[in-house]
Backbone as a ProteinNet text record, in pm:
[ID]
protein_1_A
[PRIMARY]
MLLIGTAGYSYEDWRGIFYPEDLDKKERLSFYAREFAFTEVNSSFYAMPNRFMLYHMREKTPEHFQFVIKAYRGMTHKREDNEQHFSDFKEALKPLIEAGKLGCVLAQFPTSFRNRDENRDYLKEFKELMGDIPVVVEFRHEEWIDERIFDLLEEEQLGYVCVDEPQFKTLVPPIIRATGPIGYIRFHGRNYKKWWHHKEAYERYDYLYSENELTDWVPNIRKLAEKTEKTFISMNNHYRAQAVINGRMLREMLKEEVVST
[TERTIARY]
85.2	0	89.4	90.5	179.8	96.5	116.6	37.7	130.1	92	168.9	86.9	151.1	82.2	183.2	137	224.7	223.9	329.5	340.1	260.9	138.7	49	-21.1	-129.2	-205.6	-262.2	-266	-332.9	-230.8	-180.6	-80.1	-134.4	-116.8	-163.9	-93.5	34.7	108.9	75.6	-18.9	-69.7	-189.6	-241.9	-357.3	-317.2	-395	-366.1	-268.5	-204.6	-113.7	-177.9	-220.9	-293.1	-440.2	-466.5	-605	-654.7	-780.1	-839	-837.1	-820.1	-812.3	-933.2	-1050.4	-1172.6	-1216.6	-1131.6	-1168.2	-1161.6	-1269.1	-1272.7	-1172.4	-1106	-1008.4	-1067.8	-1195.4	-1261.1	-1276.9	-1262.7	-1280.7	-1148.5	-1036.6	-906.7	-884.2	-919.3	-894.6	-976	-1101.5	-1186.1	-1128.2	-1081.4	-1021.9	-894	-808.9	-682.5	-707.2	-806.3	-833.2	-889	-927.1	-969.2	-850.9	-731.9	-612.6	-514.4	-496.6	-396.4	-460.1	-389.8	-445.8	-423.8	-330.9	-309.4	-244.8	-245.1	-170.2	-112.6	-2.5	50.9	-15.2	-53.8	-106.7	6.9	58	172.4	131.4	10.3	-34.1	-35.1	-49.2	-53.8	80.7	187.3	317.3	321.7	261.8	269.8	163.9	49.5	-58.6	-127.8	-159.5	-226.2	-356.7	-374.6	-499.9	-614.9	-736	-851.2	-938.5	-1020.6	-1098.3	-1200.7	-1246.9	-1345.8	-1283.1	-1161.4	-1088.5	-1065.5	-1019.5	-990.5	-1118.7	-1226.7	-1355.5	-1398.8	-1389.9	-1431.1	-1339.9	-1213.2	-1120.9	-1156.3	-1186.8	-1227.2	-1346.8	-1444.6	-1569.1	-1552.9	-1443.6	-1420.5	-1345.3	-1315.8	-1233.8	-1305.8	-1267.3	-1331.5	-1297.4	-1367.3	-1364	-1224	-1139.7	-1009.7	-894.6	-925.2	-822.1	-752.9	-622.5	-544.8	-482.5	-472.4	-405.4	-283.4	-172.6	-55.5	-46.7	-54.1	-56.7	80.4	138.4	269	250.5	335.2	326.5	347.2	271	283.9	426.2	479.4	619.1	644.9	540.2	555.5	580.8	568.5	595	732.2	785.6	913.9	1026	991.2	1093.5	1101.5	997.9	998.9	973.9	1070.3	1062.3	1052.6	1010.8	989.8	855.5	790.6	661.9	561.1	551	461.2	355.9	329.2	230.7	93.5	57.9	-72	-81.3	29.2	30.4	-6.5	47.7	17.1	-130.7	-184.7	-326.4	-415.6	-385	-464.9	-453.1	-332.8	-307.5	-386	-380.2	-452.1	-603.8	-651.9	-794.2	-835	-749.7	-779.5	-784.6	-709.4	-700.8	-823	-907.1	-1015.8	-1104.7	-1144.5	-1230	-1163.7	-1033.2	-962.2	-947.4	-918.8	-903.9	-1036.2	-1145.8	-1277.7	-1315.4	-1271.3	-1305.8	-1201.8	-1096.6	-990.3	-908.8	-903.1	-833.1	-700.9	-659.2	-529.7	-423.4	-337.3	-229	-124.2	-76.2	20	47.2	126.1	174	320.2	356.4	494.5	562.3	660.8	737	866.8	873.1	989.9	1073.2	1188.5	1273.3	1371.4	1413.6	1503.1	1647	1727.7	1868.7	1940.6	1897.6	1960.6	1931.9	1837.1	1803.3	1905.8	2008.5	2120.8	2111.6	2194.1	2193.4	2260.4	2181.2	2229.1	2139.4	2189.9	2114	1975.3	1969.3	1841.6	1743.5	1795.5	1707.7	1661.9	1747.4	1703.2	1591.9	1608.2	1503.8	1374.8	1390.2	1270.8	1193.1	1262.8	1193.3	1102.3	1152.1	1071.7	952.3	979.1	872.3	765.9	811.3	719.5	624.2	680.9	599	501.9	550.1	463.7	347.2	374.7	270	169.5	212.5	122.2	38.6	76.6	-1.9	1.4	-116.6	-120.5	-135.6	-121.5	-126.6	4.9	2	126.9	205.8	337.4	426.7	546	583.5	707.9	795.3	926.5	1021.5	1114.5	1125.4	1220.6	1331.1	1453.3	1569.7	1627.2	1690.8	1751.9	1904.3	1961.7	2107	2157.8	2266.5	2317.2	2369.1	2386.9	2430	2336.5	2211.7	2113.3	2124.5	2205.1	2220.4	2317.7	2261.9	2337.5	2252.6	2313.6	2238.9	2169	2228.4	2166.2	2037.4	2036.1	1914.8	1805.7	1842.3	1742.1	1685.7	1771.5	1724.4	1626.9	1659.3	1571.9	1436.5	1437.5	1311.6	1227.7	1293.6	1221	1158.5	1235.7	1185.2	1062.5	1065.5	956.1	845.3	866.6	771.5	747	857.1	855	906.6	831.7	875.2	988.4	1082.8	1192.6	1155.3	1171.5	1141.2	1266.8	1261.8	1370.8	1357.6	1470	1463.2	1551.3	1507	1590.7	1607.3	1731.1	1760.2	1906.4	1949.7	2090.1	2184.6	2295.3	2388.3	2498.5	2457.1	2552.4	2599	2713.4	2779.2	2689.7	2614.6	2538.2	2398.3	2354.1	2218.2	2210.7	2089.4	2065.5	2078.3	2156.7	2171.2	2047.2	2032.2	1912.6	1916.2	1901.3	1904.5	1761.9	1741.2	1609	1607.8	1517.7	1503.8	1357.6	1317.6	1185	1205.6	1149.3	1165.6	1032.5	926.9	793.4	698.4	569.7	472.3	449.4	489.9	470.5	604.8	613	730.2	700.7	804.3	781.8	902.4	874.4	979.9	934.6	1023.7	994.4	1097.2	1047.6	1131.9	1134.1	1247.5	1260.2	1317.7	1364.7	1431.9	1581.6	1654.2	1800.5	1853.1	1789.8	1829	1947.2	2066	2187.3	2207.8	2182.3	2209.9	2126.2	1999.3	1906.3	1879.8	1938.7	1904.6	1937.7	2058.7	2099.3	2083.5	2081.4	2079.3	1952.1	1850	1723.5	1656.9	1579.5	1504.4	1371.2	1306.4	1177.1	1192.1	1118.4	1131.5	1103.5	1006.8	969.2	1084.5	1180.3	1290.9	1372.9	1383.3	1457.8	1399.2	1269.1	1200.7	1165.3	1230	1208.6	1297.6	1241.6	1320.7	1227.3	1258.9	1182	1271.8	1232.8	1310.7	1299.3	1409.6	1407.3	1352.6	1315.9	1265.8	1372	1497	1605.5	1626	1615.5	1634	1526.8	1404.6	1296.8	1308	1346.8	1362.6	1463.4	1569.6	1671.2	1612.6	1503.8	1442.1	1347.8	1299.1	1193.6	1228.7	1348	1378.8	1376	1425.8	1426.9	1286.3	1202.3	1063.2	994.8	1015.9	954.8	1008.7	1137.9	1200.4	1139.1	1119.8	1060.1	915.6	840.6	699.3	681.4	777	769.2	781.9	847.6	874.9	776.9	680.4	586.9	442.2	352.8	210.3	158.1	217.5	172.9	293.6	312.1	424.3	373.4	410.9	373.3	492.4	466.1	568.3	517.8	588.9	545.6	640.3	585.7	664.2	656.8	771.3	775.1	835	863.8	914.8	795	726.2	591.5	584.3	694.5	688.3	631.3	529.7	463.6	422.2	372.6	313.6	411.8	540.9	637.1	616.3	564.8	533.2	426.4	330.1	223.9	282.6	365.8	427.7	508.6	593.6	675.7	595.3	489.3	401.8	336.7	293.7	233.7	335.2	457.1	562.5	590.7	603.7	634.4	517.9	397.7	279.1	275.3	313.4	316.5	422.3	537.7	645.1	606.1	519.7	481.5	333.9	276.9	131.3	69	144.8	87.5	76.2	156.4	155.9	80	67.4	14.3	-136.4	-178.2	-320.1	-376	-482.2	-544.9	-662.6	-710.2	-823.9	-954
-117.9	0	123.7	194.9	309.4	434.4	535.3	658.2	778	864.1	984.6	1107.3	1203.3	1326.2	1437.6	1546.5	1660.5	1699.5	1767.9	1817.1	1946.8	1936.4	2051.5	2064.7	2139	2155.6	2296.8	2373.5	2504.2	2617.3	2639.1	2742.9	2847.3	2974.3	3082	3080	3042.4	3045.6	2927.5	2841.6	2736.2	2786.5	2900.8	2956.5	2994.8	2949.1	2979.5	2882.3	2797.5	2693.9	2557.2	2529.1	2404.7	2433.6	2528.7	2564	2671.5	2660.6	2766.8	2900.1	3007.1	3141	3172.1	3124	3160.1	3056.8	2958	2854.2	2908.5	2888.5	2930.4	2847.9	2911.7	2841.9	2718.3	2726.6	2615.9	2492.9	2513.5	2403.6	2341.4	2394	2345.2	2196.8	2153.5	2013.5	1919.3	1951.2	1867.4	1859.8	1974.3	1979.5	1895.9	1912.8	1839.8	1688.7	1647	1504.4	1434.5	1509.9	1447.3	1386.7	1438.1	1392.9	1313.2	1350.1	1284.3	1199.8	1092.8	993.9	1028.3	1121.3	1162.4	1299.7	1359.3	1483.7	1482.5	1554.8	1580.8	1707.1	1701.1	1820.2	1878.5	1993.9	2055.9	2154.2	2205.5	2305.6	2248.8	2116.8	2052	2057.3	2089.8	2106.7	2237.9	2341.2	2475.1	2501.1	2435.6	2453.2	2318.3	2289	2162.2	2152.3	2046.7	2032.6	1998.9	2015.4	1972	1882.1	1803.3	1700.8	1760.8	1883.9	1946	1984	2037.1	2070.2	1946.1	1839	1716.8	1646.9	1663.4	1608.8	1675.5	1807.6	1879.7	1847.5	1829	1789.2	1649.2	1562.4	1425.6	1425.3	1510.5	1511.5	1566.5	1634.4	1693	1600	1479.7	1388.6	1256.8	1188.6	1060.2	951.1	841.5	734.1	683.9	664.2	601.6	701.3	828.4	930.8	917.5	945.7	932.5	1066.8	1086	1203.5	1158.4	1226.2	1209.5	1337.8	1323.2	1438.8	1456.8	1574.7	1600.7	1623.4	1557.8	1570.3	1715	1755.7	1890.2	1909.8	2029.7	2055.8	2038.5	2048.4	2023.2	1876.4	1790.6	1648.1	1610	1690	1657.2	1752.3	1877.7	1977.3	2009	1977.2	1985.8	1844.1	1790.8	1647.9	1613.7	1710.7	1685.6	1742.5	1674.2	1720.7	1752.9	1664.9	1692.5	1583.6	1504.8	1396.5	1448.9	1568.3	1624.6	1654.1	1693.6	1718	1589.7	1477.9	1350.7	1316.3	1338.8	1310.4	1396.1	1526.2	1617.4	1582.9	1548.3	1515.6	1390.5	1287.3	1163.2	1185.4	1271.5	1304.2	1369.3	1458.1	1528	1432.6	1325.6	1232.3	1140.9	1136.9	1038.2	1037.9	1154.1	1149.6	1079	1095	1029.1	879.7	845.3	703.9	630.2	692.3	629.5	604.4	691.8	678.7	599.7	553.6	480.5	569.8	698.4	794.2	844.5	791.8	831.2	738.1	793.9	713.2	684.2	790	778.2	916.5	919.4	1044.7	1059.4	1177.8	1206.5	1284	1221.1	1286.3	1338.4	1469.1	1531.7	1598.9	1540.8	1592.9	1696.5	1790.4	1896.7	1848.3	1929.4	1897.2	1877.5	1949.3	1940.1	1807.4	1730.7	1599.8	1499.8	1475.2	1393.1	1251.6	1163.5	1023.3	1008.1	1026.8	1019	922.8	874	778.8	831.3	957.6	1011.8	1028.4	1051.9	1068.1	933.5	834.6	699.7	654	685.3	651.8	727.1	851.3	930.2	871.2	813.8	748.7	637.4	560.7	453.4	512.2	621.5	686.6	743	801.2	857.6	749.5	635.6	525.3	475.3	465.8	419.1	515.1	644.4	744	747.8	712.2	711.3	583.5	483.5	359.7	288.7	248.8	172.6	260.4	391.5	482.3	472.4	446.4	430.6	560.9	548.9	665.5	641.1	744.2	741.5	855.9	835.4	929.6	986.5	1119.5	1185.5	1250.3	1206.3	1265	1374.7	1472.2	1581.8	1581.4	1484.4	1478.5	1340.1	1336.9	1210.7	1114.6	1161.9	1073.2	953.6	971.5	865.4	751.4	770.9	664.8	562	462.9	365.4	238.2	124.8	-1.3	-25.8	20.2	0.3	82.5	195.5	278.7	213.2	159.8	90.1	-30.8	-98.8	-210.8	-160.9	-46.2	12	48.5	110.6	147.6	23.8	-83.2	-207.7	-263.6	-264.6	-317	-239.5	-108.4	-22.8	-8.1	-67	-55.1	91.8	166.4	304.3	307.2	369	376.3	477.3	445.8	538	621.5	753	842	860.5	808.1	825.2	965	1029.8	1166.9	1187.2	1280.5	1331.6	1480.2	1521.9	1660.6	1688.2	1813.9	1843.4	1760.5	1718.1	1631.4	1710.3	1795.7	1862	1762.2	1790.9	1696	1643.1	1730.1	1685.9	1633.5	1653.7	1612.1	1462.3	1412.6	1269	1229.2	1126.8	1081.1	1006.2	988	922	770.6	723.9	579.8	525.9	411.5	346.9	235.3	245.8	139.6	125.3	1.7	-27.8	-78.1	-8.5	-49.9	-80.6	-76.6	-104.4	-129.3	-145	-173	-55.3	65	182.9	232.8	249.5	308.7	455.6	537.6	680.5	743.4	825.9	901.5	1046.1	1139.4	1281.8	1343.9	1407.7	1477.7	1626	1671.2	1810.3	1902.7	1845.8	1926.9	1929.6	1982.2	1986	2127.4	2220.6	2360	2390.3	2357.6	2377.3	2524.4	2611.8	2754.2	2815.9	2775.1	2838.8	2757.2	2638.8	2552.8	2618.3	2672.5	2738.2	2890.4	2944.5	3089.9	3134.1	3165.1	3208.7	3310.8	3398.5	3498.5	3441.9	3366.5	3305.2	3153.3	3085.3	2939.9	2866.1	2916.2	2845.8	2838.5	2931.4	2934	2805.5	2746.6	2621.1	2511.6	2514.6	2407.4	2447.3	2551.7	2597.4	2514.8	2403.7	2312.5	2224.9	2209	2119.7	2004.6	1883.6	1765.7	1739.7	1695.5	1656	1514.5	1477.5	1341.7	1239.1	1267.1	1173.2	1157.3	1267.3	1260.6	1174	1183.2	1101.1	955.9	938.9	802.9	723.2	789.7	721.8	665.2	725.3	680.8	561.7	541.1	442	301.8	246.7	112.1	105.4	209.3	210.5	224.6	300.6	313.2	177.5	108.5	-24.7	-121.8	-112.5	-199.9	-175.7	-48.9	-14.4	-62.5	-42.1	-80.4	-231.5	-308.9	-454.8	-501.1	-418	-457.8	-399	-321.8	-254.9	-282.9	-257.5	-272.5	-150.3	-35.9	89.9	182.9	250.9	343.9	478.5	583.1	719.4	789.6	861.6	944.7	1087.7	1171.9	1309.8	1406.7	1489.9	1592.8	1721.3	1763.8	1882.5	2004.4	1991.2	2104.6	2188.4	2246.9	2299	2434.6	2508.8	2644.4	2644	2724.4	2739.3	2604.6	2518	2389.5	2296.4	2312.8	2219.4	2077.8	2068.9	1938.7	1866.5	1941.2	1883.5	1831.2	1912.1	1873.6	1745.4	1741.5	1622.8	1504.1	1528.6	1419.9	1352.7	1432.9	1378.8	1298.2	1350.5	1280	1143.5	1142.1	1017.8	919.6	972.2	886.2	818.2	889.1	831.3	721.9	744.2	644.3	517.1	532.2	420	385	416.5	412	275.8	168	35.8	3.2	72.4	44.5	145.8	267.1	376.3	367	396.9	402.9	532.9	524.1	644.6	684.2	807.6	855.7	797.2
0	0	0	-110.5	-130.2	-152.7	-65.5	-74.4	-97	-189.9	-219.9	-184	-116.5	-79.3	-56.4	1.6	25.8	173.2	213.6	351	360.2	407.6	408.6	274.4	274.3	150.3	135	243.6	238.9	231.1	112.6	89.4	-7.2	28.2	-59.7	-194.3	-194.2	-320.9	-412.8	-371.3	-460.5	-542.1	-502	-572.6	-714.9	-810.3	-949.6	-1013.5	-929.7	-981.4	-964.5	-841.7	-814.1	-787.5	-697.8	-667.7	-764.6	-808.4	-891.5	-816.1	-888.6	-828.4	-739.8	-781.1	-709.1	-605.7	-577	-480.5	-337.7	-261.7	-122.3	-41.3	54.9	138.7	205.5	241.9	310.2	220.9	90.6	-3.5	-47.8	4.1	-42.4	-13.5	106.2	142.4	54.8	32.1	-53.9	-194.2	-244.2	-378	-381.3	-281.8	-272.7	-269.6	-190.7	-168.8	-292.3	-393.3	-519.4	-593.3	-562	-636.2	-552.2	-425.6	-342.6	-233.2	-194.5	-101.4	45	73.7	212.4	215	332.6	354.7	494.9	510.7	643.9	698.3	823.3	890.7	974.3	931.4	999.6	1108.1	1100.3	1199	1340.6	1352.1	1482.8	1555.3	1483.5	1546.9	1624.5	1567.6	1626.3	1732.8	1719.1	1816.2	1837.2	1960.6	1990.4	1911.4	1832.1	1757.5	1851	1803.3	1882.9	1797.5	1861.6	1791.5	1696.3	1724.7	1636.9	1502.5	1508.5	1386.4	1301	1365.3	1289.8	1244.1	1318.4	1274.7	1144.8	1138.8	1018.2	900.1	925.5	818.7	768.7	861.2	825.8	732.1	763.4	687	544.7	519.5	386.3	292.3	339.3	258.6	232.1	122.7	90	190.8	179	280.3	314.4	214.4	240	250.9	253.5	266.9	402.4	405.5	528.4	569.6	700.5	755.7	835.1	814.7	900.1	983.3	1114.3	1203.4	1268.3	1249	1309.2	1459.5	1537.7	1683	1726.6	1824.7	1882.1	1935.3	1917.7	1955.4	2105.1	2184.6	2327.9	2358	2256	2271.1	2215.6	2125	2062.2	2102	2127.4	2157.4	2307.3	2380.5	2527	2576.9	2646.6	2673.9	2823.1	2901.8	3044.6	3087.1	3179.1	3234.2	3123.7	3027.1	2913.7	2893.5	2996.4	2981.8	2940.5	2988.8	2953.9	2804.2	2745.1	2600.7	2524.8	2569.7	2504.2	2519.6	2637.8	2661.6	2572.6	2565.9	2484.5	2336	2295.4	2154.9	2114.2	2196.1	2165	2163	2251.2	2251.8	2119.9	2069.4	1943.7	1824.7	1831.3	1718.5	1704.5	1805.3	1807.7	1682.9	1628.9	1509	1390.7	1378	1267.7	1294.5	1418.1	1453.9	1433	1477	1464.3	1318.5	1231.2	1089	1009.9	1076.7	1007	915.2	947.9	861.1	918	1033.5	1086.8	1030.8	945.4	889.8	995.8	1060.4	1169	1225.5	1330.9	1389.2	1351.2	1303	1264.5	1377.8	1440.3	1546.9	1487	1469.3	1407.3	1516.7	1544.1	1650.8	1596.9	1682.4	1637.2	1617.5	1551.5	1530.6	1663.3	1766.1	1898.1	1968.3	1916.6	1972.2	1918.5	1997.9	1953.3	2009.8	1958.5	1998.4	2135.2	2240.5	2378.6	2457	2569.5	2650.6	2685.4	2732.2	2776.4	2660	2540.1	2424.4	2368.5	2379.5	2341.9	2436.4	2563.4	2659.8	2628.8	2581.7	2552.4	2434.1	2337.1	2226.1	2279.1	2374.9	2435.4	2510.6	2582.3	2658.5	2564.1	2453.8	2355.3	2304.5	2267.9	2217.6	2324.3	2446.9	2556.3	2578.6	2575.5	2597.4	2482.6	2361.1	2246	2239.5	2315.6	2316.8	2183.2	2133.2	2008.3	1883.8	1900.8	1785.7	1709.2	1579.2	1502.9	1496.4	1515.3	1518.5	1426.4	1350.1	1272.8	1323.3	1318.4	1378	1272.3	1271.5	1182.2	1265.3	1238.9	1303.9	1214.9	1276.8	1203.3	1212	1283.6	1297.6	1259.6	1185.6	1132	1239.4	1362.4	1471.4	1490.5	1450	1471.5	1370	1267.3	1167.3	1223.4	1290.1	1367	1373.2	1349	1349.2	1482.5	1591.8	1722.9	1735.7	1668.2	1669.2	1585.7	1471.7	1389.5	1465.2	1540.9	1623.5	1730.3	1790.9	1892.6	1832.6	1715.5	1650	1619.9	1576.2	1548.3	1675.5	1782.9	1910.8	1957.3	1937.5	1982.6	1878.5	1759.7	1648.5	1611.8	1606.9	1561	1418	1328.1	1189.6	1172.4	1086.8	1056.7	934.9	946.6	834.2	750.1	627.8	531.3	470.4	444.3	394	271.1	187.4	79.2	106.2	129.3	163.3	128.9	134.8	103.7	189.8	131.2	203.6	273.2	366.1	452.8	558.9	618.9	708.3	819.8	887	1004.1	971.1	846.4	811.4	784.3	783.4	767.5	619.8	590	451.7	404.4	272.4	217.2	230.2	352.5	381.1	388.1	324.7	324.5	427.3	525.3	625	664.6	685.5	739.3	881.4	979	1119.3	1186.1	1109.5	1162	1046.3	1075.1	969.1	874.7	916.8	832	779.7	647.9	585.1	557.3	557.7	538.5	469.5	368.6	299.6	287.4	321.3	305.4	210.9	107.5	11.3	48.3	102.4	146.7	38.9	-70.9	-171.9	-147.3	-246.7	-237.1	-260	-191.3	-206.7	-113.7	-161.7	-81.7	-46.5	-141.1	-123.6	-11.7	-2.1	91.9	218.7	229.9	343.1	476.7	487.9	611.7	604.5	483.7	466.5	395.1	471.4	413	504	442.6	519.1	565.7	478.1	509	507.5	596.3	609.5	478.9	400	276.4	176.4	185.7	89.1	94.8	212.4	228.3	138.8	119	45.1	-98.3	-146.6	-284.7	-376.2	-423.3	-506	-588.6	-714.6	-802	-844.5	-805	-843.5	-993.3	-1051.8	-1192.8	-1203.6	-1322.8	-1344.8	-1309.2	-1343.7	-1313.1	-1163.3	-1088	-942.7	-878	-926.4	-870.7	-918.5	-1042.6	-1096.9	-1014.8	-970	-888.7	-759.7	-711.6	-587.2	-605.4	-725	-748.3	-697.6	-727.9	-676.2	-523.7	-457.9	-310.8	-252.1	-319.6	-274.5	-281.3	-390.7	-406.5	-301.9	-273.9	-174.5	-36	-2.9	126.3	133.7	25.7	23	38.7	-10.6	1.4	146.9	229.6	367.4	468.1	420.5	510.9	471	563	533.4	457.6	488.3	429.7	422.5	309.3	294.7	245.4	317.9	281.5	217.1	108.4	44.9	47.5	121.6	140.2	70.7	-15.8	-83.6	-0.5	51.6	137.2	64.7	-62.5	-141.1	-187.2	-88.5	-112.1	-180.9	-188.9	-244.5	-386.4	-407.7	-538.5	-598.7	-512.2	-553.4	-624.6	-598.5	-658	-603.6	-481	-422.2	-503.7	-552.9	-636.6	-767.4	-829.1	-956.3	-939.6	-837.5	-815.9	-766.5	-690	-647.6	-767	-862.2	-984.2	-1064.2	-1072.7	-1146.4	-1084.8	-952.1	-882.8	-892.4	-886.6	-898.4	-1035	-1137.4	-1271.9	-1281.7	-1216.5	-1218.6	-1144	-1043.2	-956.9	-972	-1085.8	-1100.7	-1073.8	-1093	-1069.3	-919.4	-838.3	-693.9	-611.2	-661.2	-580.3	-557.5	-432.8	-400.7	-456.5	-533.7	-590.5	-506.1	-527	-447.4	-499.6
[MASK]
+++++++++++++++++++++++++++++++++++++++++++++++++++++++++++++++++++++++++++++++++++++++++++++++++++++++++++++++++++++++++++++++++++++++++++++++++++++++++++++++++++++++++++++++++++++++++++++++++++++++++++++++++++++++++++++++++++++++++++++++++++++++++++++++++++++

């Protein structure tokens, strides 16, 4: 089961490129869900989501549409005395869980989250606090690329998030691994010039993959999908709907395997 989508869907700079100029903002999700099988919800990182918001999002999508909800930053960036955050977060997810529309929770840890004893313990605690809700983990520092870490993720049934991003020394290389029933790949773009030096956050993700760059990924995507029950491919190069363009390209390359809407 292979699903392709984008990291977020409600961007003003998609108007006139992906969304019709006259489309109401409230209709964006319904429009998006006609073409893509899932989306990442990024707003949940910045503010704790609530069940009413996710209920309304659920109702705007077709039966088999999936949501990947990014963990609230109080769960990934503040790692002490945060049990209430986990309780509130799980409560908010209930409408999606009840409808079978929760793909997984994406726990994106900061670069400062390094491979240390206390942080390895926190991964176990994170999984315990989430219970049976599926979780995938994205690391931002290459220290985590270690066979012992992959073994730990397997033991805890935490999915490893494979990434495509600029190959700076401390960043995570494009390694494909399946450590749980859910496979996950995030395409961040390869904007070397703007990755560390940008005025606006979106500039980091201003990148359009070439056909050859995506083609190189196809064998690894298939390899990952063979080892998992479900694999999500998220295009995060969202500036001016480049994620849509590349999502379509990748879907065409993998058309026999990809779940359609």
